[in-house]
N, C-alpha and C positions, 0 to 999 in steps of 0.2 A: 473748257480745252482751250491750250493758250494755240496763240496770234502767231503766224510763221514771220522770216522776212522776207518782201520781197527783193526781190534778185534785180538789181537795176546794169545793165552793160552798156556799156557804151566807148563809143572812140575819142581820143584829146589829142589832139595834134597841136602841140606848142611849140611857140617863139619867143624862148625869154630875149628881150633885145640887153635887158638889165644883165645877164646872168651868163649870156651866151650858149643860154641850153634851148637846144633844138630836136626836137624828135614828135615821134608816134606812140601815144600810152593806153594800148585797150585798158578798162579799167573796171570790174564789177567790185561792184557796190550791194551790201545788202542794207536792205532799208527797214527799219525796225518800225514794228506797224506803227508804235509811238513819237515816232522821228516825221518829221514836215517834209515836201519836198525841196519848201525855203533851207532847211539844215543839210540835209542828203546834198543838197545842188551847192552850196556851202561849205562843204567838202572837196564838191571836185573844184569851187578856188582855188580852197589853200593848194592842195592837192597842185594844180596849175603854178600856185606860186613859187613853189618849192618845189618841181619836178625834180624827181631820181629815179632812176629803175628801180635804188634798194629803199626806196618811200613806200608804204605799205599803208592799208587802210588798220582799224585799231579794228578792235570783234564789235562794237558799235557803245551805243550812248547807255545798254543797260552795265556795265563792266567800268568797275571805280578807279584797277589797276591801270587801267592802257589807256591813252589818248586817243583824240578821233585820226590821229594817224603819227605820225614818229616811220625814225629809220634807224638801222641799227648798221655798228661799223660790224668789219669782217670778223674783230673779236668776240662781238657779240654786246658791247658798247650801244647807248640807247646815244645817239648823235644827236639826235632831233626830235623835238618832240609837238605836236602841235596839235590843243584844244580848240571850241569852238565854245564860244556862248558866255556866261558870266558864273563862271566855276568858282565855290568858298577855297577865299587863298588857300588854304590850308593843304589845298591838293597843288597848288602850284606852285607855294614849298617844296612840299614832298618831287616832282617834280623838276625843281627848279635841284634837288638834291642828286639825281636820278642821271639827269640829261644834260649832254654841254651845251644845248640851246634849248631855250623856248616861247613857242609863238603860242599870244592868244589872239583870237580874232572876235574879238565882241558882236553881238547887232542887238537892234532891241531898240531903238532912236527913244523909245522909253526908258530901260532899263539900266541899258546901258551908263549912260552919265550917271544913274544913278549910284551903281556900283561904283565907281571910278573914282567917284567922292566922296563914296565909303573907305572901300579897299589901297587906290592906288599910293597914300603914301607908304605903305603898309608893303605896297609890293617896289614899292620902288630901291631897296634892298640889295633886293637879286640881283647881279650884275646880266647876268645869262641872259633875261627875262625881255623877248618883244609885248606892247601890247598893243593893237591895230583895234577898230571899231568900223565896223561896216556901213554903211546908210542905207535904214528901212527899204527903202524908194529901188536902188541898186540889186538888193540881196530877192527883194521881190521880183525884181525883175526876170533877172538872172533864174528864179524861182519858178515862171512860166515857162521856157525851155524842157522843164524834168520831165524824160519819159524812155520807155526803154528804146534804146537803138539808136540811142541820139549820134548823131556826131557832128562836134563838138570844135569849132577853132579858134583858137590863145595867143592872142599876140600882146604882151608884155611888154609895157617901156615907162621909165620913170616913175617905177611903182606902182600904173594903171595894167588893165586889165584889159582888154575889147575880147571879148566873147564872139563869133559869126556862130549863129548855126539855125539853119532853113531861111535863111535870108532873113535873119533878124540878130538885129546887133547889140550890144549890152557893154557898156562904160563900166568899171566900177574901179572905184580910185582909193580903198583901205585907208583911212586917218589913225597915223600914228602917235599913239598917246606916252608909248614910252618906249626905247630906243634900247637891243641890250649893247652892254658894253664891245669893244670890239678885243 
């Protein structure tokens, strides 16, 4: 019998001083049985960094043709494609062909530098691809907050996200490896 996803409902309050985006976002995340709390909470971080009422979570890690998060225009075009981890460069190439902007948030202090050294030059030709790395220490601290019904406050300033929940404050500053051309 196949294991079912666990549904997490959380409330995210965002004050993004960089983009002047403020609001409350009730989020529902389906956590695949093979997904860790760390990866699920990194999806929340990615949502916070790109918060928009039209931003939506993809169907999950078992779906090859959808990102972790994406945003469609009113005409159905993919405006934003956001992935996590160290995907195959062909996946990112295809994403760049389908979406106006593509973001990758890589994690894993050991795996990410090796992946970037191997694929960075190839990915540099994709003008609308941004690549960031999230430090393990920061990601693991965020993962410790994971629980259903979480009330989470996120303030973003100068590219740094400060999360507050239940008396705990966590700061995350994704390191830019490649910035998309304007």
